[in-house]
N, C-alpha and C positions, 0 to 999 in steps of 0.2 A: 631341376635343382635337387629333388629328392634322390634321384639316381646317383648324382655326384656325392651327396652326403653319405649314401650307403657305401660307395667306393672308398671314401675317406675313412670311414669306420673300419672297413675291411683292412685297409693299409695300416691303420693304427694297431689293429690286432696282430698283423704280420710283424710290425716293428717291435711290439712287445715280445713276440716269440723270439725274434732275432736277438733282442737285448738279453733275454733269459739264456739263450744259447751261448752268447758271447761271455756272459758272466760265468758259465760253467767251463768254458774252454780256456786252455792256456795259449799264450802267444805262439803263433805258428801259422802254417798255411791254412789249416781248417778255420781258425778264427778269422784270418784275413778274408777268406771266401765268404763267410757269414757276414762280415763287416761290409764287403762289397755289395752283397744282396740287400743289406739294410740301407746302404747309401742310395741304391737305385730305387728302393721302395720309398725312401724319404723324398727323393726328387719327384717321384710320381705324386706323392701326397701333396707336396708344395704346388705342383702343376694343377692338381684338382682344386686345391684351396684357392689358387689364383682365379681359376675359372668360376668357382662358386662366388668369390667376391665380385667378379665382373657381372655375373648374372644378378646378384643381389643389387648392385648399383644400377644396372639397367632396369630392374623391376622398380626400384625406388624412383628412378627418373620417370618411368612411365606412369607410376602412381601420382607423382608430383604433377606431371603434365595433365593427367586426367582431373586432378583436384583443381588445378589452375583453370582448366576449361570450364569446370562446373562453377567455379567462383565467378568467371566472366559471364556465364549465363545468368547467374543470380544477380550480378551487377547490372546487366542489361535489363533484366526484369524490373529491378528497382528503379532504374532510370526511366523506363517506360511508365511505371506507376507514378513516378514523380511528375513526369511530363503531363500525363492525363489529369492528375490532381491539380497541377498548375493551371491547365486550361479551364478546368471546372471552377476553380477558385476565381479566376479572372472573369468567367461568365457570371458567377454569382455576385461578385463585387461590382459588376457593371450596373446592377439594379440598386445598389446602395449609394445614397447621397449623404455624405458625412455632415453637410450643412443641415439637412433635415433632421438627422439624429441629434445634432447639437441643439437644434431648435426645440425638439421634443424634450430633450433633457432640461433646457431652460424653462420650458412650460411646466414640466413636472416640479421643478424647484419652486416656481411661482405658486403652483397649486398647493404644495406642501406648506409653503410660508403662509398662504391664506388660511389653510386649515389650522395651522398653529395659532394664528391671530384670532380665529373664531373660537378655538378652545380656550385661549387666554381670556377672551372677552366673556365667554360663558362661565369661566372659573372665578370671575371677580366676585367679591363679597360686598353686600350692600349694608351700609350703616355701621360697618366695623371700621374703627379708625385705623389708619395705616400704622401708626405707632402706638403700641400698647405699653403702658407703664408697668414695668416688672414688679414694682412694689405693690401696686394695686392687685396684680395677679397673685402675688404671694399672700396678701391679706385675705383674698377670697379663698385661696386654698386652705389657709389656716382656719377660716370660718367653717369650711366644709368639714374639716377634721373635728371641730367642736361639735357640730351637729351629729356626727357619727357616735360620739361618746354619749350623747343624750338619748340616742335611739336604743330601744330594747332589741332583744335577739330576733324576734319575729316581725318587727316593724321596719318599714322602709324609711330611709332618711327623708327629710322634708323636701330636699331639692328633687327627689325622685317622685314624690307623691303627686305633684302637679303634672308630671309627664304621662301618668296613666290616664289622665282625663282626656276626653276627646277634644280635638280642636274645634273652634267656634264654627267653622264652615261645614262641619259634618252634622247632619240632622238626625241620623239614626245609628244605632249600634251595628257593628258588622255582624252579618248572619253567618253562622258556622254551618257548613254542610254536614249532614249526618252521613257517616260512613256505613256502607252496607257490610254486614258480616260476610266473611269469605267462606264459601262452602268447601268443606273438606272432601277430597276425592276418596270414594270408597275403594278399598283394595280387595 
């Protein structure tokens, strides 16, 4: 192809020379002779261009055939991989029983429900009425507010003073462990 392209360029240069010569000549036998040579050169150029187009089309067709062959190879590899994966999946699924999975799922639901019932049972409060009167709560809240007004800056309110006392079931004060001083590392 490169050789043909070189010939076409050479013929283009010749045609440009003939055109320049014809522009300088007056009508007559000299101009007609240059014109005849220009026509022959133009025919040659067209012939080479036709050959170049055919070669380019053939190259394109060969490249397309090679690409199609490569695509078919890739398709076959994909089909083989799918076939192998399909066999493996079937082999794996033979060991799975959907009824057993559903049974396990239902068992888990039952266990979670039992755990929720246990948590609910443990979360019940004792001795607290189910329905609390909002007015009684508001009155108690207001009473707490009055206690705060009567307490000085450094004093604890009366409802908190009892909470610092130890419960009846504790016999001794809690023992605080003495912390050892940390030794500094000499540098």
